[in-house]
N, C-alpha and C positions, 0 to 999 in steps of 0.2 A: 501607563497603559494597563487596563484590567487583564490579567492573564487568566484564561478559563483553564487550559490543561498545560500546554507546553508555550514555550516563547524562545525563538532563536536570538532575539536581541538581547535579553536580559535589561542590564541598565545602560547598553550602548546604543547607538544611533542606528547601527546595521549588524546583520548576521555574519559579517566576514569573519569574526573569531570563531563562531560556530563552525564553519565550513573548514576552517584550518584544524580545528580539534576533531571534527569528524573525519577528516582524511587520515589523519594519524591514528585515529582509534580503530577506524575500519581495516587499515592495513595491518594493525595488530591482531584484530580478530581473524582476518584472512589467514595470517600465519599461522595462528593456534589451529586452524581448522586444516591447513595445509599439511601440517606436521602431524595431525591425528588421523585423517582421513584421506589422504591422498591416494593410496593404493586403492582403497574401497571406492572412491569415485572413478577411478580408472576402470576397475572392474564393471561398474555400473554402466559407465559409458560403452563399453564393449558389448554389454547385454542389451542396452537400448538401441544402439546402432544395428546390431544383428536383427532386432525386432522391427526395424524400419524407422526408427526415430531420427529426428532431424538433429544433426550436430549442434552442439551447443556449448558454451564455454564453461570454465571452472567456477567462474564467479556465480553463475547461475546454479551450477550443481551444489556448491557450498551452500548459497543461500536457500535452497530447498532443505537441505539437511539441517540448517539452523533454525529455519521455519518449523520444520517439523519437531526439533527439540523444544522449542519454545511453546508451541502450541500443545505439544504433549503435557508439560509441566503445567500449563495455564488451564486446560480443558479435559484432560482425559479423565479425571475423576468425576466431572459432572457428565462427560459423555458415557460412562459406564453406569451412572446412577440414573439414566433417562432410559426409559422403556423402547425397546426398538419400535414398537407401534407407533409412539409418540413421534420419534424420529422419522418414520416413514410418512406419517400424516404431515408433518412440517414440511417434509422435502417435497410432497405433492403440492402443497400450498406455494412453496417458493418457485416450483416449475410453472404453476398457474400465473403467478405474479410476473414472471419474466416474459411469458408467451402471449399475454393477453394484457394489453395496455389500458382497455376499457374497463377490466375488472380490478385492476391494481389498487385504486383507492380502497375498495371494499375489502380485498384481500390483506391489503396492509393493515387495516383496522384489526381484522380479525387475527391476523399474525402477532400483532402487538400483545394481544391478550394471551395468545397462546405461548408466545416466546418468554413472556414474564412470568405465567404461571407454571410453564413446565420445563424451561430450559435455562433461564437466565442464571448465571452463576451467583452465588451467594457470597458475598464479601466477607461474611463473618463466619461462614461455616464451609470452608474450603474442604472439598470431596477428596483431596490429596491426589498423588500421581499414580496412575494405573501401572500395573506390572507390564513389562516390556514383551508382550507376544503379538504375534501376528493377527490373532483374533481381536485383541484390544485396538490395535492399529485400524482394522477395519472398522471397529465400532466408533473409534475417534473420528476417522474420515466421514463417515455416514452422518455423525452429528454436526461436523463443521459444515458439511454440505447443507443439511437442513436449515442451518442458522441463516443461509443466504448470504452472508457476510466474507465467505472464503472461497468463492467458487474458483477463481484462477488459482489459489493455492492448491485447492484440492484436485484440480486436474493434473497439476504436476506431481503431487504426491501420490496419486494413484499408480503412478508408473514404478514408484518405489515399492509400493505394496505389491505389484505384480512382481517385481524383481524377487522379492524376498519370498514370494510362492517357490522359488527354485531352491531354497535354503533348506536345510534341515531346521526343526524348530530351535535345536540349540544354537545354531549360527545365527537365525534371525533374531533370536534373544540377545545374543552377543552384541550384534549391530544396533539393536534399538537401546540396549543399555548404554552404549557409547554415546549414541544421540541424544538420549534424555541428560546423560551427565553433561553432554555440551550444552544443552538448554539451561540446566541449573547452574551451571558456571557463569553462561552469559547473562543470568538474571542478577546475578551478584557483581559481576565485573563491569556491566554496563552502567550500573549506577555509578560507579567510580568514573567510568569514562566519559558518560553523556548525561548523568544525572542532573547537572545544574539546570540543564534546558527542561527538564520534566516535573520541577518539584511541586507543581500545582497538580498534578495527575491524582495522587491520592485523596487530596483535599477534595477535588471534584468527584471521585467516585464515592467518597463517603457522605458528602454533604449535598451535592447537586445531582447526582446521578438518579436518585430516587424519583426526581421529576421526570424522567424519561420511562418509568415503568409504565406498562400498558401501551408502548408505542412501538411501532415497526422497528426503530432503531436501538432498540434497549441493549442489544449484543454489541453493535457498533460502538456506542457512547460508552459501553462499560469495559472497553479494551484496558489491559492492564499497562502499567508503566513498562514493562520490558517490552510489550509490543510496540510502544512509541520507538523505543531504541532499536527493535529489530528492523523497523521500516526505514529508520535513519541510515543504519548501516547498508541494508538491502537496496536503498536509493543509490548509494555511492558506488556499490559493487555493479548494479546494473548500468549506471552511467558509464563504468569502464567496459564492461561487456558489450555494449551497444555503440559506442562512440566511433569506432572506426565506420561501421555502416552508416551511422546517422551523417557522418562529414561527407560520405559518398554521394549522398542525395542532392539533388538539384533544386527541389522545392522544400523549404523548411518553414514549418507553421509552428507558432507558439500558441497553446492552448490555455487560458486563464479561466478560473472558476468565475460565476457571476458574483460570488461575494467579494470580490476585489473593487467592485463598482463603488464609488463614493455615494452615489445616489441610489435610493430604494429602487425597486424593481419598476414601479408604476411612473417614476420621475427621470429613470435613464432613458436616453434617445437613441440607444444602439439600434443598428438595423438588423433586421432579421435576414440571415442567409442560409437558406435551409434550415437545419436544426441548430446552426450556430449563429451568433450575434457579432456584429462588426461595430466597433466603437464610433460613435459620431461626434467626438469631441464637445460633449454638452458641458463638461466642467474641467476647466483648466488644471485644478488640483486634485483630479482623479489620477490614480497612477496608471489605470489602463490607458487613459489619454496619453499620457507622458511616455508610456512604453509603445504605444502605437506610432508615436513620432520618430521611433528608431528604426522603423521597418526598412526604409530605402537605404540608410546607412550600413545596415547589417543583413541586408538581403532575406527578409523573412515576411510572412504575413501573420498578424495577431488576430486571433478571434476570442471570444468567450463561450463557454459551453455551460449549459444549465446542470448537466449531469454526464457522468462518464459514459453512459451508453450512447450519448450523442456523438461520440468520436467515430461510430460505426457509419455514419451518414456523412459522406464528404461533400462540400458545396461543389458546384461546377467549376471546372478547370483545375482541380487539384487531382493528381493520377497517384494512385496507390504505389506503383511501382517507383515514383520518383520522390516519395514522400518520406520526410524525417520530422518527427514532431518532439518539440519541447514541452513537457505537460507540467504544469503548475498545479500543485494539490496539498491538501492537509496531510499531515505524516501519514495518518492510518490509512490512506488510499494509495500509497506510493507503490508497494510491492504488487498488489493485485493490478494496478494501472499499467505498470510496466510489463508484467506477464500478459495482460489483455492484448496490448499493442504488438508484442512479439508474436503472439498466436496469429495476429493479422498481418503477419510480415512487415511491420512498420517499425523501424528502429528509433528508439526513443531515448530522450535525455529528460531529467526532470529536476525541477527547482522546487524546494519546499516553500509553501507559505510560512511566513515569519511566526504565525500564530493562528489559531482557529478562532472563527468568529460568526460563521454563517447562522442565519436564523433558523434554517432547517434542522440543524443537529445542535448547536452550541449556545447560542445567545437569544434570549426572548425576543428582542427587537432586531437582532442583527447588527454587527459593527463590521465596518471595510476592514478587509484584510490586505496585507501586502507582500512583497517580496524583496529580496537583495537584488536589485537591478544590475549591480556589477557581476553577480554569479550568473545571471542570465546572458548577459554579453560574452562573458568568458566561454560559456558552453556553445554559443553561436560562432565563436572565433576559431578558424581551421587550425591555425598554428598553435594553439594552446593545447599541451598534452596534459595529462593528468596531474603531473609534478607541478607544472606551472600553474594549474588550476588551484591546486593545494597552497602554493607559495604566495598567490596573488593577494 
């Protein structure tokens, strides 16, 4: 099968080897952060709770710090090279895009031009890593927000930005140095830990990504290899963080992306249910149909969603207070999706698509994607704890 960027199957029939590898590697990275930043995380939690923030888990806190470290190493140089007026203008366009669906196509076309010309990181002229100052942290977060691709991550990292305003400049610099060093370490270490599953990313960036120039998703499709690894580890940590709450919910919903449909959009007979789609079993060979057949056995409902924003509009009969979601997504959407659902007070688990293939971003005609059904069933099964998931 043609691999565009990542592939969890490699040369095997399923992704189960990947999930075992990911579990072990994610635990190793967690231990590294726990040894390095445990006291700092507890101090931040005390500050955050004192400011009225909701109590959350160590996995989420460490993911925020690792995310900041990675994004700093990848984008901070570009952020500092971008004029604040440009950042402000693109942030205004991102706000218009989000709040006005009628203008979205027009704004997207204009944003594609602006993002490519003004903000798209250059693979061949990397701008370097910015100095670890609070001012540069603010400029980085402003830049990330203006791209429109890191909304959920920035919402979380703004709290760390506020926390560091309580520091002396020297203390803030020391913490940022530690976080940046962590990002640099992870970039190298994750190649050894997870790199076999992302070997085609660099080829894509150098040979195929230029076809996304002048399109609104130029930043999204230009994400670096380390960002794939970050989302893989992040997905594992968020599954751990939210698992107990998920298992306590009486209504469980599995949300699949429409790129998993075997048939093209115009041929698929799925029923429209609000903003969601329900499989009509129009093709027995379609994995969506096969997974829908498991609903009664494992006590869940399965839908397809055309876009992550559709998650906010629930079909009739589904109550937020009783809802737990298993979201299935391309690797690059995992952290933002998990954080978004957490902000809606919906505990989630996630399953990675085995590979990318949607027409919207990755493949000119679009090719059907797939997931590891065994992994999905494991997450739906209450008696399975994390160790059992890893050993299965």
